[in-house]
TORLO-769665 format. One record per residue (C-alpha): residue number from 0; residue in three letters; x, y, z. Coordinates in pm, 1 decimal, decimal comma. Example, Ala and Ser with C-alpha at 12.3 -4.5 7.8 and 13.67 -1.06 7.14 Angstrom:
% TORLO-769665
resi; resn; c1; c2; c3
0; ALA; 1230,0; -450,0; 780,0
1; SER; 1367,0; -106,0; 714,0
END
This chain:
% TORLO-769665
resi; resn; c1; c2; c3
0; MET; 8819,6; 4861,9; 10782,6
1; THR; 9065,2; 4574,7; 10631,5
2; ASP; 9146,4; 4826,1; 10377,3
3; LEU; 9233,8; 5085,6; 10613,1
4; LYS; 9460,4; 4855,5; 10826,7
5; GLN; 9630,8; 4751,3; 10518,7
6; GLY; 9716,2; 5145,6; 10448,6
7; LEU; 9853,2; 5179,7; 10802,2
8; ASN; 10057,1; 4907,4; 10795,4
9; GLN; 10196,2; 4920,3; 10442,2
10; PRO; 10551,3; 5034,6; 10439,7
11; ARG; 10666,9; 5363,0; 10284,1
12; GLY; 10930,2; 5193,9; 10077,8
13; SER; 10712,1; 4892,6; 9968,1
14; LYS; 10650,9; 4840,9; 9574,2
15; ASP; 10315,6; 4994,1; 9579,0
16; SER; 10448,2; 5319,7; 9713,5
17; TYR; 10732,0; 5339,6; 9417,1
18; ASN; 10421,6; 5255,4; 9191,1
19; TRP; 10206,3; 5541,3; 9314,5
20; LEU; 10508,7; 5788,1; 9302,9
21; VAL; 10583,1; 5704,1; 8940,7
22; ILE; 10200,8; 5757,0; 8895,8
23; SER; 10190,7; 6078,9; 9017,7
24; LEU; 10512,4; 6188,9; 8844,1
25; ILE; 10335,4; 6071,7; 8505,5
26; LYS; 10020,8; 6291,3; 8586,6
27; ALA; 10229,6; 6573,5; 8681,3
28; LEU; 10423,6; 6550,8; 8321,2
29; ALA; 10097,9; 6494,7; 8150,3
30; VAL; 9936,3; 6823,8; 8334,2
31; ILE; 10246,5; 7020,8; 8189,9
32; CYS; 10213,8; 6876,3; 7843,6
33; CYS; 9844,2; 6973,1; 7825,4
34; VAL; 9933,7; 7337,4; 7939,9
35; MET; 10202,4; 7364,9; 7693,2
36; ILE; 9961,4; 7232,8; 7398,6
37; ALA; 9669,1; 7431,8; 7522,3
38; VAL; 9857,2; 7803,6; 7553,1
39; PHE; 10051,3; 7769,7; 7222,5
40; PHE; 9736,1; 7697,9; 7020,8
41; ILE; 9460,7; 7894,6; 7229,9
42; ILE; 9687,3; 8232,5; 7219,7
43; ARG; 9683,3; 8233,0; 6849,6
44; ILE; 9320,6; 8200,0; 6842,1
45; VAL; 9283,5; 8519,4; 7042,1
46; PRO; 9261,7; 8817,5; 6805,5
47; GLY; 9565,5; 9062,2; 6740,8
48; ASP; 9861,6; 9033,2; 6475,2
49; PRO; 10195,8; 9084,2; 6656,2
50; ALA; 10347,1; 9211,5; 6353,1
51; LYS; 10101,8; 9488,2; 6349,9
52; MET; 10195,4; 9563,1; 6723,1
53; ILE; 10547,9; 9608,7; 6625,2
54; LEU; 10502,9; 9783,7; 6312,8
55; GLY; 10203,4; 10008,2; 6404,4
56; GLU; 9853,5; 10048,5; 6264,6
57; TYR; 9941,2; 10189,9; 5928,5
58; SER; 10203,3; 9945,8; 5843,3
59; THR; 10174,4; 9831,5; 5486,2
60; PRO; 10114,9; 9496,5; 5367,7
61; GLU; 10437,0; 9438,5; 5228,2
62; ALA; 10610,3; 9537,4; 5574,6
63; LEU; 10388,0; 9281,7; 5753,6
64; LYS; 10449,0; 8990,9; 5514,9
65; SER; 10805,1; 9050,7; 5567,8
66; MET; 10755,6; 9085,2; 5943,1
67; HIS; 10543,6; 8749,3; 5965,8
68; HIS; 10817,7; 8588,3; 5764,2
69; THR; 11071,3; 8704,0; 6002,0
70; LEU; 10864,0; 8580,0; 6320,9
71; GLY; 10784,5; 8266,1; 6172,3
72; LEU; 10426,3; 8332,1; 6172,7
73; ASP; 10396,0; 8282,4; 5794,5
74; LEU; 10451,0; 7899,2; 5870,0
75; PRO; 10178,1; 7627,0; 5915,6
76; LEU; 10069,8; 7600,4; 6309,0
77; TRP; 10186,5; 7234,1; 6322,6
78; GLU; 10533,5; 7370,6; 6184,9
79; GLN; 10535,3; 7667,6; 6429,1
80; PHE; 10426,9; 7399,7; 6705,0
81; MET; 10739,8; 7177,9; 6604,2
82; ARG; 10972,6; 7478,3; 6641,2
83; PHE; 10847,7; 7595,0; 6977,2
84; LEU; 10900,4; 7216,3; 7095,3
85; LYS; 11265,1; 7221,7; 6930,8
86; THR; 11363,5; 7552,4; 7102,7
87; LEU; 11174,1; 7439,3; 7427,9
88; PHE; 11356,0; 7113,3; 7465,7
89; THR; 11723,6; 7226,8; 7361,2
90; GLN; 11745,8; 7560,2; 7500,0
91; GLY; 11486,5; 7537,6; 7808,9
92; ASP; 11325,9; 7826,1; 7667,5
93; THR; 10996,4; 7930,4; 7455,4
94; GLY; 11224,7; 8174,5; 7238,3
95; ASN; 11314,0; 8539,8; 7198,4
96; SER; 11038,8; 8807,2; 7278,7
97; ILE; 10870,9; 8926,3; 6958,7
98; VAL; 10880,5; 9277,2; 7121,6
99; MET; 11193,5; 9295,7; 7305,7
100; GLY; 11408,4; 9054,2; 7118,5
101; THR; 11537,4; 8918,4; 7437,0
102; SER; 11507,5; 8565,3; 7577,6
103; THR; 11200,5; 8468,7; 7729,4
104; ARG; 11408,7; 8300,7; 8031,2
105; GLU; 11610,7; 8598,4; 8104,9
106; LEU; 11274,9; 8851,9; 8090,0
107; ILE; 11119,4; 8616,0; 8334,8
108; MET; 11432,4; 8549,0; 8576,9
109; GLN; 11452,1; 8922,3; 8601,9
110; ARG; 11113,1; 8959,2; 8694,7
111; ALA; 11052,0; 8620,7; 8941,5
112; PRO; 11257,8; 8731,8; 9258,9
113; VAL; 10981,3; 8988,7; 9346,7
114; THR; 10691,2; 8748,0; 9234,6
115; LEU; 10839,7; 8453,7; 9430,8
116; LEU; 10897,2; 8697,2; 9727,1
117; LEU; 10545,1; 8818,7; 9711,4
118; ILE; 10387,4; 8422,1; 9727,5
119; VAL; 10620,6; 8316,3; 10027,9
120; MET; 10508,6; 8654,1; 10202,4
121; ALA; 10127,8; 8593,1; 10121,4
122; CYS; 10165,8; 8202,2; 10222,4
123; VAL; 10314,7; 8264,4; 10542,0
124; LEU; 10077,8; 8522,9; 10637,5
125; ALA; 9795,1; 8327,6; 10548,1
126; VAL; 9908,0; 8004,3; 10710,9
127; PHE; 9974,5; 8213,3; 11067,1
128; VAL; 9644,9; 8435,1; 11029,4
129; SER; 9446,7; 8095,9; 10969,6
130; LEU; 9590,4; 7925,0; 11253,3
131; LEU; 9524,4; 8188,3; 11514,2
132; LEU; 9146,6; 8213,8; 11378,7
133; ALA; 9088,9; 7834,5; 11344,7
134; THR; 9226,5; 7789,5; 11681,2
135; VAL; 9023,0; 8052,9; 11862,2
136; ALA; 8689,1; 7949,1; 11652,9
137; ALA; 8769,1; 7574,8; 11747,8
138; THR; 8823,5; 7674,0; 12144,7
139; HIS; 8502,1; 7896,3; 12157,1
140; LYS; 8258,5; 7659,5; 11959,9
141; ASP; 7943,8; 7822,9; 11927,9
142; LYS; 8039,0; 8119,7; 12125,2
143; LEU; 8033,4; 8495,8; 12000,5
144; LEU; 8426,8; 8476,9; 11881,8
145; ASP; 8327,4; 8155,8; 11705,3
146; HIS; 8030,6; 8308,7; 11532,1
147; LEU; 8217,2; 8593,4; 11440,4
148; ILE; 8533,0; 8421,7; 11289,8
149; ARG; 8290,4; 8210,3; 11096,7
150; ILE; 8071,2; 8501,7; 10938,1
151; PHE; 8426,1; 8625,5; 10799,0
152; PRO; 8494,4; 8350,8; 10536,2
153; THR; 8102,2; 8384,9; 10434,4
154; ILE; 8156,1; 8734,8; 10377,6
155; THR; 8499,2; 8751,7; 10198,1
156; LEU; 8479,0; 8448,1; 9973,9
157; GLY; 8288,1; 8661,8; 9732,2
158; MET; 8529,7; 8964,5; 9701,6
159; PRO; 8720,9; 9005,4; 9400,5
160; ILE; 9061,5; 9002,1; 9480,9
161; PHE; 9147,0; 9315,5; 9269,7
162; TRP; 8897,0; 9490,1; 9473,3
163; VAL; 9019,4; 9433,0; 9824,9
164; GLY; 9356,3; 9544,7; 9695,5
165; LEU; 9187,4; 9883,7; 9585,9
166; LEU; 9028,7; 9930,5; 9904,8
167; LEU; 9350,3; 9830,8; 10101,8
168; ILE; 9525,8; 10074,6; 9893,5
169; LEU; 9255,6; 10338,5; 9993,3
170; LEU; 9256,7; 10272,8; 10333,6
171; PHE; 9629,9; 10194,2; 10438,4
172; SER; 9814,6; 10398,7; 10172,7
173; VAL; 9601,5; 10684,7; 10076,8
174; ARG; 9414,9; 10766,0; 10382,7
175; LEU; 9662,4; 10638,7; 10657,7
176; GLY; 10000,9; 10649,9; 10482,5
177; TRP; 10132,7; 10350,8; 10636,2
178; PHE; 10228,3; 10165,9; 10294,6
179; PRO; 10322,8; 10303,9; 9933,6
180; VAL; 10041,7; 10324,5; 9694,2
181; GLY; 10246,5; 10094,2; 9426,1
182; GLY; 10595,0; 9983,7; 9305,6
183; VAL; 10868,2; 9831,3; 9491,8
184; SER; 11146,9; 10040,2; 9699,2
185; GLU; 11509,3; 9966,9; 9723,1
186; GLY; 11703,9; 9735,5; 10007,2
187; TRP; 11520,2; 9450,2; 10178,0
188; ILE; 11359,1; 9647,7; 10441,1
189; GLY; 11203,3; 9881,1; 10187,0
190; THR; 11124,2; 9598,4; 9953,7
191; LEU; 10952,0; 9390,1; 10246,7
192; HIS; 10745,6; 9712,6; 10345,0
193; SER; 10649,2; 9771,6; 9988,9
194; LEU; 10526,7; 9419,9; 9956,7
195; ALA; 10341,8; 9400,3; 10286,6
196; LEU; 10021,3; 9532,1; 10174,0
197; PRO; 9998,6; 9349,9; 9870,1
198; ALA; 10082,3; 9008,3; 10016,9
199; ILE; 9783,4; 9083,2; 10255,0
200; THR; 9559,9; 9127,4; 9951,9
201; VAL; 9693,8; 8770,1; 9843,2
202; ALA; 9657,9; 8616,0; 10159,3
203; PHE; 9308,9; 8754,3; 10199,2
204; SER; 9185,9; 8542,9; 9937,3
205; GLN; 9333,5; 8211,5; 10082,0
206; ILE; 9263,2; 8274,9; 10448,1
207; PRO; 8875,7; 8198,7; 10445,0
208; THR; 8896,3; 7837,2; 10303,2
209; LEU; 9185,8; 7752,1; 10497,4
210; VAL; 9014,6; 7878,9; 10842,7
211; ARG; 8699,9; 7708,9; 10744,4
212; SER; 8871,6; 7365,4; 10668,4
213; LEU; 9117,6; 7404,6; 10974,7
214; ARG; 8850,2; 7474,6; 11201,3
215; ALA; 8638,9; 7183,0; 11127,4
216; GLN; 8933,9; 6929,7; 11139,2
217; MET; 9007,7; 7093,6; 11489,3
218; LEU; 8643,0; 7049,8; 11612,0
219; GLU; 8670,6; 6679,6; 11508,6
220; VAL; 8994,2; 6586,5; 11651,0
221; LEU; 8869,3; 6802,2; 11979,3
222; GLU; 8584,9; 6546,7; 11989,7
223; SER; 8758,7; 6230,4; 11914,5
224; ASP; 8807,0; 5950,7; 12164,1
225; PHE; 9213,0; 5983,2; 12232,1
226; VAL; 9170,5; 6356,8; 12299,8
227; VAL; 8892,6; 6281,9; 12579,3
228; THR; 9138,3; 6036,7; 12713,8
229; LEU; 9432,7; 6296,1; 12721,8
230; LYS; 9191,9; 6528,8; 12925,9
231; ALA; 9089,8; 6229,4; 13151,4
232; ALA; 9464,7; 6191,3; 13222,3
233; GLY; 9513,6; 6524,4; 13367,8
234; ILE; 9719,2; 6656,4; 13025,2
235; PRO; 9699,3; 7033,2; 13037,1
236; SER; 9496,2; 7182,7; 12755,0
237; ARG; 9746,6; 7399,2; 12585,7
238; VAL; 9962,9; 7078,5; 12545,7
239; ILE; 9683,6; 6880,8; 12386,2
240; LEU; 9582,0; 7167,2; 12177,9
241; PHE; 9933,9; 7216,5; 12021,6
242; LYS; 10086,2; 6896,1; 12026,3
243; HIS; 9786,6; 6666,5; 11937,2
244; VAL; 9513,2; 6886,6; 11804,8
245; LEU; 9682,2; 7114,8; 11550,0
246; ARG; 9920,6; 6824,9; 11446,0
247; ASN; 9619,8; 6595,7; 11352,2
248; SER; 9426,9; 6878,6; 11201,9
249; ALA; 9716,5; 7029,7; 10978,4
250; LEU; 9732,0; 6777,4; 10736,9
251; PRO; 9366,9; 6825,1; 10556,0
252; THR; 9453,0; 7187,9; 10558,8
253; LEU; 9798,8; 7120,3; 10386,3
254; MET; 9639,7; 6930,8; 10088,7
255; LEU; 9391,8; 7203,3; 10063,4
256; MET; 9686,6; 7453,0; 10012,8
257; GLY; 9816,0; 7207,0; 9751,8
258; VAL; 9499,6; 7236,0; 9589,4
259; ASN; 9468,9; 7605,0; 9623,9
260; ILE; 9835,7; 7679,3; 9496,0
261; SER; 9733,7; 7733,6; 9151,5
262; TYR; 9459,1; 8015,6; 9289,7
263; LEU; 9758,4; 8177,0; 9494,1
264; ILE; 9986,5; 8222,1; 9177,0
265; GLY; 9696,5; 8365,3; 8971,3
266; GLY; 9599,1; 8596,6; 9243,2
267; THR; 9948,9; 8730,6; 9303,3
268; LEU; 9970,0; 8813,7; 8898,5
269; VAL; 9675,0; 8977,8; 8928,7
270; VAL; 9783,7; 9178,3; 9251,8
271; GLU; 10112,3; 9255,5; 9111,2
272; GLN; 9900,1; 9484,1; 8833,0
273; VAL; 9705,2; 9639,3; 9089,8
274; PHE; 9981,7; 9768,7; 9293,7
275; GLY; 10201,6; 9835,2; 9011,7
276; ILE; 10477,2; 9558,1; 9125,2
277; LYS; 10704,9; 9495,6; 8806,8
278; GLY; 10698,9; 9105,8; 8863,4
279; ILE; 10560,1; 8816,7; 8646,0
280; GLY; 10221,1; 8956,7; 8654,9
281; SER; 10319,6; 9286,4; 8499,6
282; LEU; 10507,5; 9113,5; 8227,8
283; LEU; 10231,7; 8868,3; 8170,9
284; PHE; 9963,4; 9171,8; 8136,0
285; THR; 10196,4; 9337,3; 7892,8
286; SER; 10269,0; 9055,1; 7670,9
287; ILE; 9893,0; 8984,0; 7629,6
288; SER; 9854,7; 9324,6; 7497,7
289; LYS; 10112,8; 9344,4; 7271,5
290; ARG; 10059,0; 8965,1; 7169,2
291; ASP; 10422,1; 8858,5; 7235,1
292; PHE; 10356,0; 8482,1; 7217,8
293; PRO; 10708,6; 8347,1; 7319,4
294; VAL; 10673,4; 8533,1; 7676,1
295; ILE; 10314,3; 8474,6; 7718,9
296; GLN; 10375,7; 8057,1; 7670,4
297; GLY; 10708,8; 8107,2; 7863,4
298; ILE; 10507,6; 8276,5; 8175,5
299; ALA; 10227,5; 7988,6; 8149,4
300; LEU; 10458,9; 7699,3; 8128,4
301; TYR; 10687,9; 7819,6; 8421,0
302; CYS; 10386,7; 7883,2; 8641,4
303; ALA; 10245,2; 7547,4; 8538,0
304; LEU; 10567,4; 7393,8; 8633,3
305; ALA; 10551,0; 7563,9; 8968,9
306; VAL; 10224,5; 7479,7; 9048,6
307; VAL; 10261,3; 7086,3; 8922,8
308; ILE; 10598,0; 7065,5; 9139,6
309; ILE; 10457,1; 7214,0; 9439,7
310; SER; 10122,2; 7023,7; 9449,3
311; LEU; 10340,9; 6701,0; 9401,8
312; LEU; 10554,5; 6811,2; 9687,6
313; ILE; 10252,5; 6871,9; 9920,5
314; GLU; 10105,3; 6525,7; 9795,6
315; ILE; 10445,3; 6365,6; 9896,3
316; ILE; 10471,6; 6514,9; 10218,9
317; SER; 10088,8; 6440,0; 10306,8
318; TRP; 10146,6; 6091,9; 10240,3
319; TRP; 10484,5; 6063,7; 10445,2
320; LEU; 10289,6; 6189,8; 10739,2
321; ASP; 9972,0; 5967,2; 10671,6
322; PRO; 10010,3; 5723,9; 10414,2
323; ARG; 9619,2; 5684,1; 10430,2
324; THR; 9583,6; 6020,3; 10184,8
325; LYS; 9749,1; 5832,0; 9910,0
326; GLY; 9577,1; 5881,1; 9610,1
327; LYS; 9312,9; 6134,3; 9764,6
328; GLN; 9453,7; 6451,4; 9619,9
END
């Protein structure tokens, strides 16, 4: 109880707060460095020769040797890694694509807008649907609606995201014709319409955990003493629900979204492949099939950087709203 009071009374600008922020930044940098090292070495363990991918299956040993020298693949791994680090820190890039000869950064930036838009649409949809379902379930505890909504996460958590995407394509694209089967149309309206079904697919993978977490938190807040006091004071239930219950229940769910952000980005890359969207996901799968090391490394690093930054921002926001959450991520 003493620690809790100290946490509540601790000013946000105190020395401990700054130390916590510095430690969080160091942890974020450590994660990025680990991802950078792991991606560089693991991708080289995977069977397949980039030089043979470029020259063809029937290339001569002399041609392969010359291509290895051109690509720098004949150098020791430690020397390749030092070159990789030099390019990364001096140019902010992982080098040129082995297959296309274009800067990895340019290739990723060309594909990034559609992927980012898909992630934003999926997040907005997941939050909106989760708030709606969790609110209905919490306000109808142990009733039919609550039981139906509680069954939903149990059933959907075991569904692979690519399988859900295929089912949605069969239903809403092939049978009903409401959405295109794949690709992205031109113009803002066409783009949003084309990405609607993929966004639903990505959100579908996030909604079950968010609903379960938010419902549990809302029930806990609804049974707390201050809510009972507000009801006794004659404050309308709708005001209590939206002004007090949701506000106090949203923080743990926000923290959960920060934890799940990596799954969200990974699911988006897979869904892009299912729906034939030319985003970062399709670029990643193409690069893996052709053993395009610089592009794979670049996508992995940018995705890791995005996950770390978003998680760090959510952690800071969560602590700002409630300093007691510090260090609980």
